[in-house]
N, C-alpha and C positions, 0 to 999 in steps of 0.2 A: 220341585225341580228334578229330583231323581226320577219321578214318574214320567215327566215329560221327556227326559233323555232316554229312558227305556223305550217309550213309544216311538221316538225318532229312530232308535237303533233297530227296532223291529220293522219299521217301515222301510228303512234302507235295505235290510236283509231280504225282505219280501220283494222289493224292487229288483235287487240283484238276482234273486232266484227266478223271477218272472223273465228277466232278460236272458238269463242263461237258458231257460226252457225254450226260448224262441230262436236260439242259435240254429242256423241251418246245418243239417247233417249231410256231409258228403261221404258217399260210400264208393268203394272200388273193389274190383276183383281182377286178379292177374297182376303182372308186373313187367315192366320193360326189361329188367334184368333176366327174367325168365325167357322172354322172347329172344333176347340177344343170345341166350344160351342154347336156343334151338327148339325149345318146347313151345309149339304153336297151337296146342290143343285148346279146346273150348273150356272156359271157366264159368260161363253163364249162358242160359237160354234167354235171349233178349225179350221174348214174348212173356216172360215172367214179370216184366215191368210194364206191360202194355196198359194195365188199368190204373197205373199211378198217375195222379193228376199233376199237371204243371211240371212234368219231368223234363230235365235237361241232362244230356249225356253226350259223351264222346268216347271213342275207343277204336279198336281194330277187330276185324272179324276173324273167325277161326281160320287157321292156316295162313293168316295175313292176306286174305283174299278180298280185301276191301276195307272201307272206312265207315265208322259208325258215328252218326250225328242225330241227336234228337233235340228238337226245339219245342218247348211247351207241349210235350206229349205227341208231337208229330215226327215221324221218322223220315230222315233224308239219307239213308244208307246208300253208299256209292260203291260200285264195282266196275272193273274193266271187262268189257265184253266186245269182241270184234274190234279191238283198238279204239274203243270209245268209252267214255264214262257214262254209266247207266245209273239213274237214281231210282231207288226202291223204297216205297213208302210203307212196306209191311214190317212187322216185328218178327217175322219168321226167320230169325238169324241166330247164330251163335257167336259169342265174342270170346276172343282170347285175351282181351284187355278192355275194361270198361270202367269209367268214372262217371258218377251220376249224383244228382240231387234234385229234390222237389222244391221249387221256388214259385210261390203264388203271386208275389208282389215285388217290384223292383224300385229302387231309387236311382235317378239319373244324375250324372255328374258330367259337365262339359269338360272335354279334354283340351287343355290349352296348347297353343302352338309350340310352347317350349318342350313339350313331350314329342321328341322327334327321333327317337331311337328305341330299339328293343329294351335296352337297359333303363332308359328313362320311363318307358311305359310300365315296366315291372315295378319300378320305384313308385310311380304314381298310383298303381293299383294297391300296392302295399300300404302307402300312406293313407289313401282314402278308406281302405278297409279298416285300418286301425282307428281312424277318426270317426268312423260310423259304428264303432263298438264291437268289431269282430276280434276274436282271439286269433292271433297269428300262429298259435300252436296248432290250429286246425286248418284244413283246406278251405279256400274261399272261392265259390263259384262266381263267375262274372259274365257279362255280355259286353260287346262293343258293337255299336251300330253307326251307320253312316256310309259315306262314300270314301272308300280307300283309294289313296293315290296309286298304290300298287300292292299286290298281294301275290306272293309265291305259294303255290299249293302242290300237293300230290295226292294221288289215290294209289295205294299199294296193291300190287298183284304179284305176290312172292312166288318165284319158280318152285315147283315141286321138287323136293329132294336137295335143295340148296341149304346147307348147314353153316355157311359162312356169312354171319350177319354183321353188317356195319350200318351206321346211321345213314351214310351216303347211299348204300345199296337199297335201303328201305325207301329212300326218297325217289330213287330212279328206277325201281323194279317194275313199276306200273306206268301210269301216265302222270305227267306233271306239266305245269305251265305257270304263266304269270298274267294276272288280271290288272288292268289299269283303269282308274276312275270308275270303279265298279261299286254299286251299292250292295253292301253285305251286312250280314249279322254274324258275329263271332261268338261262339260259346267257349269258355275257358275255365280252367281251375288253377288258382294260385296256391302254392304251398312252399314253405321253407323246409319241410321235413319229409318230402316224398321223392327225393332224388333216386333215380333208377327204379322207382315204383311207377309213377306216372308223369314225372318230369325228367328230362335229360340232364346230364351233368352241367351243362352250360346255361341252364335257365331254370327259373322257378315257376314257369307257366307251361301249360299244355293247351293248345288252342286248335279248334276246328272251325269251319265256316260254312255258310251257304249264301248263295246269291239271292237277291230280292225275288227273282222269278222262280227260285227253287230248281233251276235247271242244272246247277253245278254245286257240289259240296265236297268237302274232304278235309284233309289235314292241312293246317296252315303252317308253312315253313318260315315265312318272313312277311312282316306287315309294315308298310309305310303309310302312316296315317294321313288322311286328307283333312281338309278344313272342317271344323264344326262336328267332329265325331264325338260320340257320347259313350261314356262308361256307365254300365249299370251294375249295381250291387244289390243283393237281396235286402229287402226291407225287414229289419228286425222288430 
């Protein structure tokens, strides 16, 4: 009996070790508090990540001159040029803030109609991440897919020499707008422990998006979910 219990204990320990080994690692460079303090310098050359498979990332470009989005290794960087949003598929960029992870496989969870606010969406992400075995001591990457009822967005274009940073000025310094009934993919990172690093004080998520046709991408400010949207979490 003692031998059987010992074997069971070893099996459980091995299983836990294997699960821990498959936890998705989220990495980040730069911090929102640094940007808000006026240091907009580059912290990473984005092309250093160009060969990473199944890369998902979001962030802000050097000097806050655009938004960084990477979906499954494909760049949808956006900048403001001649009063229009331009999408750049290259990795020849530098970031002043970047959050990223490599995710090769996802599990899909239908988002119920009861999730109808930013707060309830964050609670849903947290609950489903915990239920699927994620440690909430670490950041959790996620996707949201489907037709958004409405989505408020911006692409930052910070004025040279302006050292007075506020969240509202970041939202309005470049171009911004609102999409309605648009099919989108959202990339985001949930964390309980990265306030002022890559999440703002009022939220535990940081989200960017792209439209299905790839003609628009940027920072997601507010999302009103449509019917039958899907949350995706990394498969452990």
